[in-house]
C-alpha positions in Angstrom: -0.3 -0.2 0.1 1.8 3.3 -0.7 0.7 5.9 1.6 1.0 10.0 0.9 0.1 12.2 3.3 -0.1 16.5 2.4 0.5 18.2 5.7 2.2 21.9 6.3 4.0 20.3 8.8 5.8 17.0 7.3 7.8 17.1 10.2 5.3 16.2 12.8 5.3 11.9 11.1 8.8 11.4 11.9 8.4 9.3 14.3 5.4 8.0 14.3 5.3 6.9 11.0 9.3 5.5 11.6 9.9 3.8 14.8 7.4 0.4 15.8 5.2 -1.2 13.4 4.9 1.2 11.1 8.4 0.6 10.5 8.1 -2.9 10.4 5.6 -3.1 7.9 7.7 -0.2 6.2 10.3 -3.8 6.4 8.1 -5.9 5.1 7.7 -3.9 1.8 3.7 -3.9 3.3 3.5 0.0 3.5 5.4 2.6 1.9 5.1 6.4 3.5 5.5 9.9 1.6 4.6 13.0 3.2 4.4 15.8 0.7 4.2 19.5 2.3 2.3 21.4 0.2 2.9 25.0 0.3 5.6 23.3 -2.4 2.5 24.1 -4.3 1.9 27.8 -3.7 2.0 30.0 -6.8 2.3 33.0 -5.5 5.4 35.1 -4.4 5.5 34.3 -0.9 4.1 30.7 -1.0 1.0 31.7 0.8 -1.6 28.9 1.1 -4.9 30.6 2.7 -6.6 33.4 2.6 -9.1 35.4 5.1 -12.8 33.6 4.4 -15.4 35.8 1.3 -18.0 37.2 3.2 -15.9 37.7 6.5 -15.6 36.3 9.3 -12.4 34.5 11.9 -9.7 33.0 10.9 -7.9 31.6 7.3 -9.0 29.4 5.1 -6.9 26.4 2.8 -6.8 27.6 -0.6 -8.1 25.3 -3.1 -4.7 25.4 -5.6 -2.2 23.9 -3.6 -3.8 21.0 -2.8 -6.0 20.1 -6.5 -2.2 20.6 -8.0 -0.5 18.8 -5.1 -3.3 15.3 -5.7 -3.2 16.5 -9.1 0.2 14.8 -9.2 0.3 11.9 -6.9 -2.6 10.8 -9.2 -0.7 11.5 -12.1 2.3 9.1 -11.2 0.2 6.5 -9.0 -0.6 2.8 -11.1 -4.0 2.8 -9.5 -6.7 4.8 -8.5 -6.6 6.3 -5.0 -8.4 7.5 -1.8 -8.3 11.1 -0.8 -8.6 11.3 1.8 -9.7 14.9 4.2 -8.9 14.8 7.6 -12.3 16.5 8.7 -13.9 17.0 11.8 -17.3 17.2 9.8 -16.8 13.8 7.8 -18.2 10.4 8.5 -17.1 9.2 11.9 -14.1 6.7 11.6 -14.7 2.9 12.9 -13.0 0.5 11.8 -15.3 -1.0 9.9 -13.6 1.9 7.7 -10.0 1.1 8.7 -11.4 -2.7 7.2 -12.3 -1.0 4.1 -9.3 1.6 3.4 -7.2 -1.9 4.5 -8.1 -3.0 0.9 -6.9 -0.1 -1.0 -4.2 0.5 -2.9 -3.5 3.9 -2.6 -4.5 6.6 0.0 -3.6 10.5 -0.1 -4.4 12.1 3.6 -4.6 15.6 3.3 -4.3 17.9 6.3 -5.9 21.1 7.1 -4.7 23.4 9.1 -6.4 26.7 9.6 -10.0 27.3 9.9 -11.2 25.3 7.3 -11.4 24.3 3.5 -11.7 26.0 0.6 -15.3 24.6 0.4 -14.7 23.2 -3.1 -11.8 20.7 -1.5 -15.2 19.1 -0.2 -17.0 18.8 -3.3 -14.4 18.7 -5.7 -11.8 16.9 -4.9 -11.7 14.5 -1.9 -13.5 11.4 -1.7 -13.8 10.2 1.6 -13.9 13.3 4.8 -13.1 11.4 8.6 -13.2 12.3 11.4 -12.5 10.9 14.6 -14.8 11.9 16.5 -16.7 14.6 18.4 -14.4 17.2 18.9 -11.9 19.6 17.2 -7.9 19.2 16.7 -4.8 22.3 15.4 -4.7 20.2 12.3 -5.4 17.1 10.8 -1.9 15.1 11.5 -3.0 14.1 15.0 -5.7 12.3 12.8 -4.4 10.7 10.0 -1.3 9.0 12.3 -4.0 6.9 13.9 -6.0 6.5 10.8 -2.6 5.8 8.9 -1.8 2.9 12.3 -5.1 1.8 12.6 -5.4 0.8 8.6 -1.5 -0.7 8.4 -1.8 -3.1 11.1 -5.0 -4.5 9.0 -2.3 -5.5 6.2 -0.7 -9.4 5.3 2.3 -10.0 7.3 2.5 -6.6 9.0 1.8 -8.1 13.2 3.7 -11.2 12.7 -0.4 -12.6 13.4 -2.9 -12.7 11.2 -5.1 -14.0 14.5 -3.7 -10.5 16.5 -5.9 -7.8 14.5 -9.5 -11.0 13.9 -9.9 -10.7 17.8 -9.9 -6.6 17.9 -12.0 -5.2 19.7 -14.8 -3.9 17.2 -13.2 -6.3 14.3 -16.0 -7.7 15.4 -18.9 -5.7 16.6 -17.8 -6.2 20.3 -15.4 -5.7 22.5 -12.4 -8.0 23.5 -11.9 -10.9 26.6 -10.0 -10.1 29.4 -6.3 -10.9 28.8 -3.8 -12.6 31.5 0.1 -13.4 31.1 2.0 -14.3 33.8 2.4 -14.9 36.6 -0.6 -17.4 37.7 -0.4 -15.1 40.7 0.2 -11.2 42.0 -0.2 -9.5 45.4 -3.0 -12.0 45.9 -4.9 -11.2 42.3 -5.9 -14.9 40.5 -6.3 -15.4 36.7 -9.1 -17.7 36.4 -8.4 -20.6 36.4 -10.6 -21.7 33.2 -7.3 -20.5 31.7 -5.2 -22.7 33.1 -7.2 -25.7 33.2 -5.9 -26.3 29.1 -9.3 -26.8 27.9 -9.5 -24.9 25.1 -13.7 -25.6 24.8 -14.2 -24.5 27.8 -11.5 -21.4 27.0 -13.1 -20.1 23.8 -16.9 -20.8 25.6 -15.3 -18.4 28.7 -14.3 -15.6 26.5 -17.5 -16.2 24.0 -19.4 -14.8 27.4 -16.2 -12.7 28.9 -16.4 -10.8 25.2 -19.8 -10.5 25.6 -20.3 -9.2 29.3 -17.8 -6.8 28.4 -19.4 -4.9 25.8 -23.0 -4.9 27.9 -20.8 -3.2 30.5 -18.7 -1.0 28.3 -20.9 -0.4 25.5 -24.7 -1.2 25.0 -25.0 0.5 22.0 -22.6 -1.8 20.6 -24.9 -4.9 20.9 -28.2 -3.7 19.3 -26.0 -4.2 16.0 -24.2 -6.7 16.7 -23.5 -10.2 15.5 -24.0 -12.2 18.1 -23.1 -16.1 18.6 -26.4 -18.7 19.3 -24.5 -18.9 23.5 -24.3 -15.0 23.5 -28.0 -14.5 21.9 -29.5 -16.1 24.8 -26.8 -14.5 26.8 -28.2 -11.3 25.5 -31.7 -11.7 25.8 -30.7 -12.9 30.3 -28.8 -9.2 30.6 -31.8 -7.7 28.7 -35.0 -9.5 30.9 -32.9 -8.0 33.7 -32.8 -4.8 33.0 -36.1 -4.5 32.3 
């Protein structure tokens, strides 16, 4: 996967894209990253990429020319049709399902804005997706794009080393992940559940299945409404709803 980022602050990406799983993805040739300062595409003398909004108002608005020029060049050099993603608090809220969708693409372009906002023509005629991390506002799109890139790249084949790691993540199944334990079996009087030490994999699977349901019901009950539940979880759900009523 080729991932391009258009940002006015490319130095922000150095540590993130060249450490941990992102570095491993590049080493294994699963992904390659390129961060471009789109100020380079400004055509005015002072390389200005923003201007005052028509009609007045606070703040500055990103001009269309530099971003259109930058994206056009990336598209022309791409071997496939890239998804162009605008980082914006007005966009679709990001989910694991969206990460899985984007992980099927061969080329992603992220646009990271700053200032008051974007010229509307960027939204209407340049991008394919508008994505938000949630109902809050950041200084710019850089931090949000880093989070999304991380969540997408870790889903690529061979990146995590164990393909089951991503499959059992929270939200991958629509529910939260079950509790995890490791050595020692006893710590400060706190014990690991006996079933996990039993060696009975059928019972362990059943316990995990129950814990997935219980943890979701306790922490994010709204997720249960649209989740695909196993037969056992459906029985637990019916009991849980009966108790609530």
